[in-house]
N, C-alpha and C positions, 0 to 999 in steps of 0.2 A: 724831880721824880720819877723814875726807873718804869719801865710800862710791864715789868714783875709787881713792884711793890702798887704801882695804881691798880693793879688787876687786883690782889689783895686785900687794898680796903673799900674799894667796892664791894667784894664777893663779903667780907668780915660786917660790911656797914646792911648789907643785903639779911644776912645771915641775922642779927641784933633786932633789927627794925622787923623780921620775919615772926620771930620770937617773942617777941614782947607783943606783934597783936595777938598771937596765936595765947599767950598767956593773957592778957587784958580784954581786948576787943571779941577774939573772934571775927573777925570779919573776913572777908573773902581774902587771898592771899595777896591779891594784883594789889586791890581797892586799899588793905591795912598795909601794906608798906608803901605807895603811893603818898597816901593818908601821910603817915609818919615820915617819910622823906620831905612833904609840903612844909610840915609843921617844924621840922627840922631848921628848913630853911628860912622860914618864915622869921624864927629865934633868932636865927644867924643874923639877921636882917636888921632886925632890932636888935640884938648887941652893938649892930656898926651904929648904927642913930646913938644908941645911948654912949657913944664913947670907947665902945671895945671892939675895934678893924680887927685887929688880925685874928683871931679862928674865922671869921665873914671872908676875910680875903684869900684865907686859904683854902678854904673850900671851893671859893670861888676860880681859884686859882686849878683846882683840880677838875671842877668840872669843865670847866675851858678848853682844859688840857684833852679829855676824855673826846672831844670832837663828836655829840650825839648823831648828831646827822650820817656820818662816814660810818660811825660803829655799827646804826642800824642800818643805814639803807646798802652797806657793803657788807656788812656783818651778818648782826643775828636777824633781819628779817628774814635770808631765806631758809633759813634752821629754824623759824617761828611757821612760817607758813608752809613749810615740808608738814612740820609736827601736824600744826593746827588742820591740818586738808587729811591727812592719814584718820582722822575721826568723822568723813563727810560719807552716809552713803548714798552711794554713787546710782540708785536705784528711786531713791527720794530726790535725788537732783534731776536726772533726765523726767520727774516727771513733774517737776514745778521750772522746769525751763524756761517756761515762755516768763513766770513771774517773775523769775531771779532777771533774766537780761532784761526786762521793760525798768525794772528797778532800778539796774546798774548802768542803766542809758539815760531812760529818760528824766526821772528823778533825781540822775547828780548833774545832770544838763540843766534842767530848770531851777537844781535848786542852787546852781553857781549864778544865773542871772537873777532869780528874785533878790539874793541874799546881797549880791556884789550890787544890787539898783538899789536896797532897802540901808547897805550900809553907807551908800554915797548921800543920800538925803539924811542917815539918821549920824552921823559923826560929825556935821555944820553944830548941832545942839548943845555939841560937849569942847564947842571952841577946837576941833579937830578936823585937819582939812587934808583930803584926799584925792588924789586923781581917781575918775571912772574906771578905769584900765585896774588900775592896783587894789580897787573895790571888786573887782571883777578879779581877780586873781588870787586876795584873800576867800572871796567865795569858793575858787576851783578847787583849792587846799583844804577847808576847810565843811565842802559837801560830802564827799565821799564817807561811808563806814572805815571804820578802823579794823582790816579784822582779825589785829590781835586784842585789842580790847577786846572786841565782838567775842571772838570765845573763849578768854579768858573769862567773861561773865557768865556765859551759856554755858560754862565745861558742868559745874556742880545743881545749877538751879531747876533741873527737870522738866524743865517745857516741855512741849510734846513734838514729838522727833519732827514731823511736817516742819509745823513752824520754826521748828531750829534750824533746819536745812535750808528755809526761804532768810531766813536772816543773815546767818552765816553763809550762804551763796552768795548773797547779794552783794555781801561787803568782800569776800574773795575776788569777785568777777566784775567789781564796779572800776578794779585799776586800769583794768584799759582803756576805759572812755577818759576817766581823773586825769590820766599822762597826759594823754595828748591835751585836751582841756589845759594842764596845769604850762606844758610845755607851750602850749600855741601863745596863752596869755605873756606865757615868760620873754617870750621872743619880740613880742609885738608892745610890751613893754618896757622891758628892761633892753633888751637891744634893739630895739626899733627896725627891725626886721619885717619885710612886707613875707607875709604868711597866705600862701594861697591856698585854694582848694587841693591842687594836686598837692601840694608837702602835707597839709593834714591829712589826704587820704595816706600816701606813701607812709606817713607815721604811727598810726593807726596798725595800717597790715603787716610792716616790720614788728611792732611791740606789741600788740594783740596777737594776731592772726598766728604771727613766728611764733612769737611765745607759747601758746597751746599749741603748737606741732610742735616745738620741741619739747614743751612738756612732757607730752605724749610719746617721744620718741625717747629721753629719758627714764620714763617709769617703765616701758616695754622692756628696754637697756636692763633696768634694775631688777627688774620682777624675773626675768631671763639667769639673772646670773645670781641672785639669790636662793633658787632653787636647791634644795636636797644639800646645804652647804651647814658651818657651822653658824652660830648664833656670833659668835666675834666676827668673823668674815662678813654675814649678812649687815652687823650693824656699821664694820666700817664702810660697806659699801654705799648704803643708804646716805649715809654720811655727806662720804663724799660728793653726792649724786644733789645735797644739800648745799654744799659749799661750791665745790669746782665746777658743778651744773649750772648753778645762780652765776658765778664768777662767769662763765662762760656767755652765757644766755647776754648778758649785759655785756659782753664784749664785743659780742654780734650785733648787739642794737636792738639784740630782741626785749622783750620782756621780762626779767628775773623772775618776779615777783609772781609772774602769772604762770611760767613755767612752771616753780614750785606747786602752785596749787596742781594745775592736771598731773605732775608727775608722784605727789600726795594723795591725791585719790585715787589714782589709778593702782599704786604700791598698795593704801590702805585696805581697799575693797578685795582686792587680790590674797590680801594677808589674810581678813577673815575669812574667806572661804574656806580657805586654808588651817586657817586655826584648831577647829575644831582633834586632826589627826598631825597636827605638825606643830611640836614645842617650839623649835625654831621660831616660828611665827608669832608664836605668844611672847616670846619675851624680846620680840622687836618690836610689838607693839609698849611692853613696858620702858625700855628703853626710851623710845621717842618718849613718853610718856612722861619721864623723870627730864628728860633734856627741856621740851616744855616749859615747865613747873620751872626750870630752876632758869632759865633763861627768861621767863616772864619775871620773875622775881628782883630781876638784875634791869631789867628793862624800864619796869615801873620805878625802881628805885630811884635811875638815874633821872628818868620822866621828872619825876617830883625835885628834882634839885635841879631839874634847867630853871627852875623860879629865881635862884640865885644872881643866874645871868641875865638877864630879862628886867632892862633900866627902863621903869616905868614909871608915868608922873599921874598924879590923881585923874585929869580927863583922861587919859587911857587905859584905866582902870575902870570909870563909870560908866566908859564906851564897850568896854569889856565883859563888864556884866550886862549891861542891856541887853548885848549880843547874843545872850544865852538865852531867856526866851525868843528871841527872834529867831534862832538857829532852830528851834526845836518847831514853833509854829510853823516854818517854811517846809521844814521837815513832814511837819505832819501833813501838810498841804501837796504837798509832791508826790508822797506815799497814796493816800486818800485817793485819789484821780485817779489813778490807773489802777489800783485794786478793784475800785469799783467797779471796772470793765473786766477786769480779770475772771472775778468768783461769781459765782450767783450766791444767794443767798444758804442756800442749804450745803455749798463748796467751801465758802469761807470759813476759814479757822479761827476760833475764838480769839477776840484781844489780837485779831491783826493787825489793826492800826497803833496800836495801841502799845504793841509791843516792837515793831517797824521805828516808831518813832521814838520811847522813851530806850531800848532796847540796841538801837543804832548810835552805837557808842561811837566818837571821834577819839583818838588815840596820840602814841608816839609818830606815829607816819604824818600826821597833820602837821607837829611842832617840828618835825625833822625837816619838815619842806620848806615850811616860815625860815627856821636858820639856816638853812641855805640861799636867803634871799641875799644879794651884794648888801652892804650899807649903801643908807639912801634918808632922806628925812620921814621916811615912810615905816622904813623896818619893823623899827620899836612898837609902832601903833599896831601895824598885824601880830606882829610878836606876842603882846598883852592881851588882844583879843583872842588868838589861837591859843591860849595857855588857858585863859578866863573858860573856853567852852569843851575844851577838855577834859580841865581840872575837875571842872562839874560831873559831866558824863562819865570818866573814870570814878570818884569817889561818890556824888551822889545817885546818878542812875548807878552806879554796876553796884550802890550797895541796896540800893529799893528796886532794882527789875524781879527778883524774886518773888515781889509781892503781889506780882501782875496774876500769878500762879498759882497764890497761897489759897484759893477759893477751888482749886482743879482737885478732884479725888485723885488719891494715889494709884487709881487701875487707871488712868487716865492721863497721867502724869507721860508715862508715855508711849504709848498708840499712835501708831502713823497716821490718824485719820485729822 
């Protein structure tokens, strides 16, 4: 199948499942589409076991040909992070920067260690053996919250703005820490390379600090260019920033995701300040909301279909299901400890820890990192556990997160306190 036909099939499938979700369940779009894709994937696998392998094999070839890891990491991610970051309020972000920075560093590092250690001792109960470094590698890829999944779920739930900024800000900025941890463990585990403190510091400076500065440069440049221009040119410039800028950052060894976050926040806030008297800025916001919605729908469809290419056994599935409450418990511990010291009783947002735990979703990024692992005796175990946690997060947590705020009165839903 050629590239154009492949894109056509993916878009058509996304439209059909999205429309059926709108008619039948009316779940949040991303949740409904992934749920529908997962049900279809399970149906194809069931048909294969019943002696009808052709449909499942055809779908598996399509999914394998898409190369989810490359599509997300080298294609969709820059656009989605840029679009999501444009909605972040800079003043609220700045006032909660200490909280966000602590959650994006302490919580991710602690979760990696706790989850990796717990999985190491848990897996033998299911007759699955995995070296400790591989368990830590799993902990590193599953511990960070996924900004795409978080932003998609929080988009329409009516959470208080302060709470929304803390959860979304953490998911956007834990990228720098998680990349350093993952790459370090990847080198130790799979490449058998010695990793020194100097090398880790260099990696962090290049990826995190370099990405932040490059993103600021992109944001300033883009904002200067789109002033007093047409909607078409402004849209083209911002799309160029989110695609070419992301690619250039990665080529230079900088964090493309962090660059897009900073550029998106800068441009989005400038856009909101000028939106009352500049129709171009209002239209630009609508364009990026549309891009965000369409790409999210496609991403979650592909995420659901990734189940087809994960070859699991019962032991791995049981281990994966057990990892779901384990990951949630460790998530609660690693956010409750720092927030206890960061907030007083009066300044603590209501339902903070519940929101950070249940709303701290894992998503496509974790699956993409797991798929990037080379073939080894432990790859399928990591993939299965990762998919179990991600599927539960997107479908169950994403479907029920709004209930946390269901008792809030309408006039408090969008306050900044």
